[in-house]
C-alpha positions in Angstrom: 0.0 0.0 0.0 2.9 2.3 0.4 4.0 2.1 -3.2 3.1 5.4 -4.8 2.8 4.0 -8.3 0.2 1.5 -7.1 -1.8 4.1 -5.3 -2.0 6.2 -8.5 -3.3 3.3 -10.6 -5.9 2.5 -7.8 -7.3 6.0 -7.8 -9.0 5.8 -11.2 -10.8 2.6 -10.9 -12.1 3.6 -7.4 -13.4 6.8 -8.9 -15.0 5.0 -11.8 -16.5 2.5 -9.4 -18.0 5.4 -7.2 -19.3 7.2 -10.3 -21.1 4.0 -11.3 -22.9 4.1 -8.1 -24.5 7.5 -8.6 -28.3 7.2 -8.9 -31.2 8.5 -10.8 -32.7 11.4 -8.7 -35.9 11.5 -6.7 -35.9 8.0 -5.1 -38.1 8.3 -1.9 -36.5 7.5 1.5 -37.7 4.2 2.8 -37.9 3.6 6.7 -34.9 1.2 6.2 -32.8 3.7 4.4 -33.6 6.4 6.9 -32.3 4.1 9.7 -29.2 3.3 7.8 -28.5 7.1 7.6 -29.2 7.5 11.2 -26.7 4.7 11.8 -24.1 6.5 9.7 -24.7 9.7 11.8 -24.5 7.7 15.0 -21.3 6.0 14.1 -19.7 9.2 12.9 -20.6 11.1 16.0 -18.4 11.2 19.0 -14.8 11.7 20.1 -11.9 9.7 18.1 -8.3 9.4 18.7 -5.4 7.9 16.8 -3.2 7.6 19.9 -3.0 3.8 19.7 -1.8 3.9 16.1 0.7 6.7 16.9 2.3 4.6 19.6 2.5 1.4 17.5 3.3 2.8 14.0 6.1 5.1 13.0 5.0 8.2 10.9 1.6 8.6 12.5 0.7 11.2 15.0 -1.8 11.4 18.0 -4.7 13.3 16.3 -7.9 13.9 18.0 -11.2 14.0 15.9 -14.4 15.5 17.4 -17.7 15.1 15.4 -21.0 16.3 16.8 -24.5 16.7 15.2 -25.7 20.3 14.8 -28.9 22.0 13.7 -30.9 18.9 14.7 -34.2 20.6 14.1 -33.6 20.9 10.4 -34.9 18.3 8.1 -32.4 18.8 5.2 -29.6 17.1 7.1 -28.2 15.5 9.1 -25.6 18.2 9.8 -22.4 17.8 11.7 -19.5 20.0 13.1 -16.2 18.5 12.8 -12.9 19.5 14.5 -9.5 17.9 14.1 -6.3 18.7 16.2 -3.0 17.4 17.2 -3.4 16.1 20.8 -0.5 18.5 21.9 -2.5 21.5 20.6 -6.2 20.7 21.0 -7.0 24.5 21.5 -5.6 25.0 18.0 -7.4 22.7 15.6 -6.1 22.5 12.1 -9.3 21.6 10.5 -12.8 22.8 11.2 -15.6 21.9 8.9 -19.4 21.2 8.6 -20.5 18.0 7.0 -24.0 17.4 5.5 -25.0 13.7 5.3 -27.6 12.7 2.9 -28.9 9.4 1.2 -28.0 9.4 -2.6 -29.4 6.0 -3.5 -30.1 2.6 -1.9 -27.0 1.9 0.2 -25.2 5.0 -1.1 -24.5 8.1 1.1 -22.8 11.4 0.6 -20.9 13.6 3.1 -20.7 17.2 1.7 -18.0 19.4 3.2 -18.4 23.0 4.0 -16.1 25.8 5.6 -17.6 28.6 7.7 -16.7 32.0 8.9 -14.6 32.7 11.9 -13.6 29.2 12.3 -10.6 29.9 14.7 -12.7 31.9 17.1 -15.0 28.7 17.3 -12.4 26.2 18.3 -13.9 23.9 20.9 -17.5 24.5 19.8 -18.0 20.7 19.9 -18.2 21.0 23.7 -21.3 23.3 23.6 -24.8 21.9 23.9 -25.8 23.5 20.6 -22.5 24.0 18.4 -22.7 26.7 15.7 -26.3 27.7 16.8 -25.7 31.2 15.4 -25.0 29.9 11.9 -27.2 28.3 9.2 -26.5 26.6 5.9 -26.6 30.1 4.1 -23.4 31.0 6.1 -21.4 28.0 4.7 -19.1 27.7 1.8 -19.1 24.4 0.1 -15.7 22.8 -0.6 -16.5 21.9 -4.1 -15.2 18.5 -5.2 -14.4 17.4 -1.7 -17.7 15.5 -1.0 -17.2 11.9 0.1 -19.4 9.1 -1.4 -19.9 6.2 1.1 -21.3 2.8 0.0 -22.8 0.5 2.6 -20.7 -2.7 2.5 -21.9 -6.2 3.2 -20.1 -6.2 6.5 -22.1 -3.2 7.7 -19.3 -0.5 7.3 -19.7 2.5 5.1 -16.7 2.9 2.7 -15.8 5.3 -0.2 -14.1 8.5 -1.0 -13.8 11.6 -3.0 -14.1 11.5 -6.8 -11.2 12.4 -9.1 -9.0 15.4 -8.6 -11.7 18.0 -8.0 -10.9 18.6 -4.3 -8.7 21.8 -4.5 -6.1 22.0 -1.8 -3.0 24.2 -1.6 -1.4 23.0 1.7 2.3 22.0 1.4 2.5 22.7 -2.3 -0.5 20.5 -3.2 -2.9 21.2 -6.1 -5.6 18.8 -4.9 -6.4 16.4 -2.2 -8.1 12.9 -2.0 -9.9 11.2 0.9 -10.9 7.7 1.4 -12.8 6.9 4.4 -14.3 3.7 6.1 -16.8 4.2 9.0 -17.2 1.4 11.5 -19.1 1.3 14.7 -16.0 1.7 16.8 -13.6 3.7 14.6 -13.1 5.7 11.4 -10.3 5.0 9.0 -9.3 8.1 7.0 -6.7 8.3 4.4 -6.3 12.0 3.3 -3.5 12.8 0.8 -2.4 15.9 -1.1 -1.0 15.8 -4.7 0.8 18.4 -6.7 -0.1 19.4 -10.3 2.0 16.4 -11.5 0.0 14.0 -9.4 2.8 13.4 -7.0 2.0 13.1 -3.3 3.3 16.0 -1.2 1.5 15.3 2.1 -0.3 12.4 3.9 0.8 9.0 5.0 2.1 6.6 2.4 1.3 3.4 4.3 -2.3 3.6 4.9 -5.2 5.4 6.6 -5.1 7.0 10.0 -7.2 4.8 12.4 -9.3 7.0 14.8 -10.8 4.8 17.7 -14.0 6.0 19.2 -13.8 6.9 22.8 -16.3 8.1 25.4 -17.6 11.5 24.7 -15.6 13.7 27.2 -18.4 16.3 27.5 
């Protein structure tokens, strides 16, 4: 998995497979599908840590991930506030986003990604009873091309990723980023990587995804 050439060749079939899953519009939600969306929300909600992986595997850091539902009264969600920080600097998260989850088709779900204003001043908002209560979807800026499509697997996990090279990212000399995610009941495995204009990796782990284990919500 650490071979960069293999990874490059893998990205195209993965994207084609995900595009093939895109549905015709307008399918009504069944009770069963709604419950699966609720399950995805529940599994993604909570406090997560890569501390165990950081201790056992060289090249991985102790990262903390906080994901909490927001705007629960809205019917166009679910919506989530997401905060990610190095364990040694929890008060200075390096990523703050809003996710919007939705069913796309039977067994296929989407997590759209949004930025929002004054993010640094809102660090630690996940601890509040109603995070980002003063904001609404009209205040958000969608990160075009960064949505993650998740397919419900036979083992019950949700797995997928971004499509193609459309998620613009300039960190560390990158031109775009990719994200591949698997959501389990007890953990989230996330492999985020940045690539330059020549499709060479410039950041992110080579060996595989970060493994974020779910812990008890510290609130």
